[in-house]
DRENVOGU-368050 format. One record per residue (C-alpha): residue number from 1; z, x, y. Coordinates in Angstrom, 2 decimals, always signed. Each point is the difference from the previous one (the first is absolute). Layout:
<atoms>
<atom><resi>NUM</resi><c3>Z</c3><c1>X</c1><c2>Y</c2></atom>
...
</atoms>
This chain:
<atoms>
<atom><resi>1</resi><c3>+103.21</c3><c1>+93.71</c1><c2>+108.82</c2></atom>
<atom><resi>2</resi><c3>-1.55</c3><c1>+2.62</c1><c2>+2.28</c2></atom>
<atom><resi>3</resi><c3>-0.65</c3><c1>+0.36</c1><c2>+3.70</c2></atom>
<atom><resi>4</resi><c3>-3.76</c3><c1>+0.22</c1><c2>+0.37</c2></atom>
<atom><resi>5</resi><c3>-2.02</c3><c1>+0.67</c1><c2>+3.04</c2></atom>
<atom><resi>6</resi><c3>-3.77</c3><c1>-1.30</c1><c2>-0.10</c2></atom>
<atom><resi>7</resi><c3>-2.39</c3><c1>+1.52</c1><c2>+2.31</c2></atom>
<atom><resi>8</resi><c3>-3.20</c3><c1>-1.97</c1><c2>+0.08</c2></atom>
<atom><resi>9</resi><c3>-2.33</c3><c1>-1.03</c1><c2>+2.70</c2></atom>
<atom><resi>10</resi><c3>-1.64</c3><c1>-2.91</c1><c2>-1.71</c2></atom>
<atom><resi>11</resi><c3>+2.07</c3><c1>-2.95</c1><c2>+0.86</c2></atom>
<atom><resi>12</resi><c3>-0.55</c3><c1>-2.16</c1><c2>-2.95</c2></atom>
<atom><resi>13</resi><c3>+0.53</c3><c1>+2.82</c1><c2>-2.36</c2></atom>
<atom><resi>14</resi><c3>+3.22</c3><c1>+1.04</c1><c2>+1.76</c2></atom>
<atom><resi>15</resi><c3>+1.15</c3><c1>-3.49</c1><c2>-0.14</c2></atom>
<atom><resi>16</resi><c3>-0.63</c3><c1>-0.21</c1><c2>-3.73</c2></atom>
<atom><resi>17</resi><c3>+1.65</c3><c1>+3.24</c1><c2>-0.70</c2></atom>
<atom><resi>18</resi><c3>+3.14</c3><c1>-0.91</c1><c2>+1.96</c2></atom>
<atom><resi>19</resi><c3>+0.09</c3><c1>-3.47</c1><c2>-1.66</c2></atom>
<atom><resi>20</resi><c3>-0.45</c3><c1>+1.48</c1><c2>-3.50</c2></atom>
<atom><resi>21</resi><c3>+2.50</c3><c1>+2.72</c1><c2>+0.37</c2></atom>
<atom><resi>22</resi><c3>+2.66</c3><c1>-2.27</c1><c2>+1.42</c2></atom>
<atom><resi>23</resi><c3>-0.54</c3><c1>-2.32</c1><c2>-2.90</c2></atom>
<atom><resi>24</resi><c3>+0.81</c3><c1>+2.86</c1><c2>-2.20</c2></atom>
<atom><resi>25</resi><c3>+3.23</c3><c1>+0.47</c1><c2>+1.87</c2></atom>
<atom><resi>26</resi><c3>-0.80</c3><c1>+3.05</c1><c2>+2.17</c2></atom>
<atom><resi>27</resi><c3>+0.99</c3><c1>+0.27</c1><c2>+3.56</c2></atom>
<atom><resi>28</resi><c3>-3.41</c3><c1>+0.50</c1><c2>+1.96</c2></atom>
<atom><resi>29</resi><c3>-0.96</c3><c1>+1.02</c1><c2>+3.42</c2></atom>
<atom><resi>30</resi><c3>-3.66</c3><c1>+0.27</c1><c2>+0.98</c2></atom>
<atom><resi>31</resi><c3>-1.95</c3><c1>+1.85</c1><c2>+2.64</c2></atom>
<atom><resi>32</resi><c3>-3.68</c3><c1>-0.37</c1><c2>+1.00</c2></atom>
<atom><resi>33</resi><c3>-0.69</c3><c1>+3.79</c1><c2>+0.26</c2></atom>
<atom><resi>34</resi><c3>+1.48</c3><c1>+3.22</c1><c2>-0.72</c2></atom>
<atom><resi>35</resi><c3>+1.35</c3><c1>+0.51</c1><c2>+3.60</c2></atom>
<atom><resi>36</resi><c3>+1.90</c3><c1>-3.26</c1><c2>-0.33</c2></atom>
<atom><resi>37</resi><c3>+1.27</c3><c1>+0.86</c1><c2>-3.53</c2></atom>
<atom><resi>38</resi><c3>+1.54</c3><c1>+3.18</c1><c2>+1.37</c2></atom>
<atom><resi>39</resi><c3>+1.60</c3><c1>-2.07</c1><c2>+2.74</c2></atom>
<atom><resi>40</resi><c3>+1.40</c3><c1>-2.43</c1><c2>-2.48</c2></atom>
<atom><resi>41</resi><c3>+1.53</c3><c1>+2.95</c1><c2>-1.85</c2></atom>
<atom><resi>42</resi><c3>+2.13</c3><c1>+0.78</c1><c2>+2.93</c2></atom>
<atom><resi>43</resi><c3>+2.22</c3><c1>-3.03</c1><c2>-0.93</c2></atom>
<atom><resi>44</resi><c3>-1.09</c3><c1>-0.66</c1><c2>-3.69</c2></atom>
<atom><resi>45</resi><c3>+0.55</c3><c1>+2.42</c1><c2>-2.74</c2></atom>
<atom><resi>46</resi><c3>-2.58</c3><c1>-0.94</c1><c2>-2.79</c2></atom>
<atom><resi>47</resi><c3>+0.44</c3><c1>+1.03</c1><c2>-3.50</c2></atom>
<atom><resi>48</resi><c3>-3.79</c3><c1>-0.29</c1><c2>-0.46</c2></atom>
<atom><resi>49</resi><c3>-3.00</c3><c1>+0.05</c1><c2>+2.41</c2></atom>
<atom><resi>50</resi><c3>-2.98</c3><c1>-2.17</c1><c2>-0.96</c2></atom>
<atom><resi>51</resi><c3>-2.99</c3><c1>+1.12</c1><c2>+2.22</c2></atom>
<atom><resi>52</resi><c3>-3.58</c3><c1>-0.80</c1><c2>+0.39</c2></atom>
<atom><resi>53</resi><c3>-2.19</c3><c1>+3.05</c1><c2>+0.58</c2></atom>
<atom><resi>54</resi><c3>-2.33</c3><c1>-1.12</c1><c2>+2.91</c2></atom>
<atom><resi>55</resi><c3>+1.95</c3><c1>-1.31</c1><c2>+3.02</c2></atom>
<atom><resi>56</resi><c3>-0.26</c3><c1>+0.25</c1><c2>+3.69</c2></atom>
<atom><resi>57</resi><c3>+2.02</c3><c1>+2.47</c1><c2>+2.20</c2></atom>
<atom><resi>58</resi><c3>+1.72</c3><c1>+2.04</c1><c2>-2.82</c2></atom>
<atom><resi>59</resi><c3>-1.93</c3><c1>-0.47</c1><c2>-3.33</c2></atom>
<atom><resi>60</resi><c3>+1.69</c3><c1>-0.01</c1><c2>-3.43</c2></atom>
<atom><resi>61</resi><c3>-0.68</c3><c1>+3.66</c1><c2>-0.77</c2></atom>
<atom><resi>62</resi><c3>+1.70</c3><c1>+1.10</c1><c2>+3.16</c2></atom>
<atom><resi>63</resi><c3>+2.88</c3><c1>-2.31</c1><c2>-0.57</c2></atom>
<atom><resi>64</resi><c3>+0.46</c3><c1>+1.23</c1><c2>-3.60</c2></atom>
<atom><resi>65</resi><c3>+0.15</c3><c1>+3.53</c1><c2>+1.28</c2></atom>
<atom><resi>66</resi><c3>+2.39</c3><c1>-0.69</c1><c2>+2.72</c2></atom>
<atom><resi>67</resi><c3>+2.39</c3><c1>-2.07</c1><c2>-2.33</c2></atom>
<atom><resi>68</resi><c3>-0.02</c3><c1>+2.79</c1><c2>-2.51</c2></atom>
<atom><resi>69</resi><c3>+0.70</c3><c1>+2.64</c1><c2>+2.60</c2></atom>
<atom><resi>70</resi><c3>+3.12</c3><c1>-1.81</c1><c2>+1.17</c2></atom>
<atom><resi>71</resi><c3>+3.24</c3><c1>+1.52</c1><c2>-0.74</c2></atom>
<atom><resi>72</resi><c3>+2.30</c3><c1>-1.81</c1><c2>-2.53</c2></atom>
<atom><resi>73</resi><c3>-0.59</c3><c1>-1.59</c1><c2>-3.38</c2></atom>
<atom><resi>74</resi><c3>-3.68</c3><c1>-0.38</c1><c2>-0.77</c2></atom>
<atom><resi>75</resi><c3>-1.54</c3><c1>-3.47</c1><c2>+0.35</c2></atom>
<atom><resi>76</resi><c3>-2.36</c3><c1>-0.93</c1><c2>-2.77</c2></atom>
<atom><resi>77</resi><c3>-3.41</c3><c1>-1.12</c1><c2>+1.16</c2></atom>
<atom><resi>78</resi><c3>-2.32</c3><c1>-2.76</c1><c2>-1.55</c2></atom>
<atom><resi>79</resi><c3>-3.45</c3><c1>+0.28</c1><c2>+1.47</c2></atom>
<atom><resi>80</resi><c3>-1.90</c3><c1>-3.21</c1><c2>-0.15</c2></atom>
<atom><resi>81</resi><c3>-3.57</c3><c1>+0.33</c1><c2>+1.09</c2></atom>
<atom><resi>82</resi><c3>-3.48</c3><c1>-0.99</c1><c2>-0.79</c2></atom>
<atom><resi>83</resi><c3>-0.97</c3><c1>+3.71</c1><c2>-0.10</c2></atom>
<atom><resi>84</resi><c3>-0.52</c3><c1>+1.14</c1><c2>-3.53</c2></atom>
<atom><resi>85</resi><c3>+2.75</c3><c1>+2.53</c1><c2>-0.85</c2></atom>
<atom><resi>86</resi><c3>-2.62</c3><c1>+2.77</c1><c2>-0.71</c2></atom>
<atom><resi>87</resi><c3>-1.10</c3><c1>-0.21</c1><c2>+3.70</c2></atom>
<atom><resi>88</resi><c3>+3.34</c3><c1>+0.40</c1><c2>+1.56</c2></atom>
<atom><resi>89</resi><c3>+0.82</c3><c1>+3.06</c1><c2>+2.24</c2></atom>
<atom><resi>90</resi><c3>+0.93</c3><c1>+3.00</c1><c2>-2.16</c2></atom>
<atom><resi>91</resi><c3>+3.60</c3><c1>+0.68</c1><c2>-0.19</c2></atom>
<atom><resi>92</resi><c3>+1.15</c3><c1>-3.25</c1><c2>+1.33</c2></atom>
<atom><resi>93</resi><c3>+3.75</c3><c1>-0.24</c1><c2>-1.16</c2></atom>
<atom><resi>94</resi><c3>+0.26</c3><c1>-3.61</c1><c2>-1.25</c2></atom>
<atom><resi>95</resi><c3>+2.03</c3><c1>-1.03</c1><c2>-3.11</c2></atom>
<atom><resi>96</resi><c3>-2.06</c3><c1>-2.97</c1><c2>-1.25</c2></atom>
<atom><resi>97</resi><c3>-3.67</c3><c1>-1.47</c1><c2>+0.61</c2></atom>
<atom><resi>98</resi><c3>-0.84</c3><c1>-3.57</c1><c2>-0.28</c2></atom>
<atom><resi>99</resi><c3>-3.50</c3><c1>-1.01</c1><c2>+0.97</c2></atom>
<atom><resi>100</resi><c3>-0.88</c3><c1>-3.14</c1><c2>+1.74</c2></atom>
<atom><resi>101</resi><c3>+0.12</c3><c1>-2.84</c1><c2>-0.77</c2></atom>
<atom><resi>102</resi><c3>+3.63</c3><c1>+0.62</c1><c2>-0.68</c2></atom>
<atom><resi>103</resi><c3>+1.33</c3><c1>-0.87</c1><c2>-3.42</c2></atom>
<atom><resi>104</resi><c3>+3.43</c3><c1>-1.26</c1><c2>+1.18</c2></atom>
<atom><resi>105</resi><c3>+1.46</c3><c1>+0.34</c1><c2>-3.36</c2></atom>
<atom><resi>106</resi><c3>-0.95</c3><c1>+3.64</c1><c2>-0.18</c2></atom>
<atom><resi>107</resi><c3>+1.29</c3><c1>+0.42</c1><c2>+3.56</c2></atom>
<atom><resi>108</resi><c3>+3.39</c3><c1>-1.59</c1><c2>-1.02</c2></atom>
<atom><resi>109</resi><c3>+0.23</c3><c1>+2.30</c1><c2>-3.19</c2></atom>
<atom><resi>110</resi><c3>-1.00</c3><c1>+3.12</c1><c2>+2.05</c2></atom>
<atom><resi>111</resi><c3>+2.74</c3><c1>-0.54</c1><c2>+2.61</c2></atom>
<atom><resi>112</resi><c3>+2.57</c3><c1>-0.47</c1><c2>-2.67</c2></atom>
<atom><resi>113</resi><c3>-0.98</c3><c1>+3.03</c1><c2>-1.87</c2></atom>
<atom><resi>114</resi><c3>-0.03</c3><c1>+2.13</c1><c2>+3.36</c2></atom>
<atom><resi>115</resi><c3>+3.43</c3><c1>-1.38</c1><c2>+1.23</c2></atom>
<atom><resi>116</resi><c3>+1.47</c3><c1>+0.60</c1><c2>-3.54</c2></atom>
<atom><resi>117</resi><c3>-1.34</c3><c1>+3.60</c1><c2>+0.06</c2></atom>
<atom><resi>118</resi><c3>+1.43</c3><c1>+0.73</c1><c2>+3.43</c2></atom>
<atom><resi>119</resi><c3>+3.39</c3><c1>-1.14</c1><c2>-0.88</c2></atom>
</atoms>
């Protein structure tokens, strides 16, 4: 079981991600954009960040860079987006990529792998 923060601006996708991750036994918090995700992190210490790329206020790329720059243990990042991986910004420090529509089985396995590697 991991603590997972989901940053996703599409309400239906966010709800589906939260429901599926909770079904898998994870503790999940969600945020509708990167700015809200950073605010959630003031009181919730995720083991993994699952984020979309294109979001209002603070987009996924900026969120990832801010999370990776924080002091303390590194937080693995799973990037979920409809943007093909080859078209992502150069040097974006994510740990795993999953294209949309999300394969929830793959997402669960990826979170398990990343949290085992971090412990």
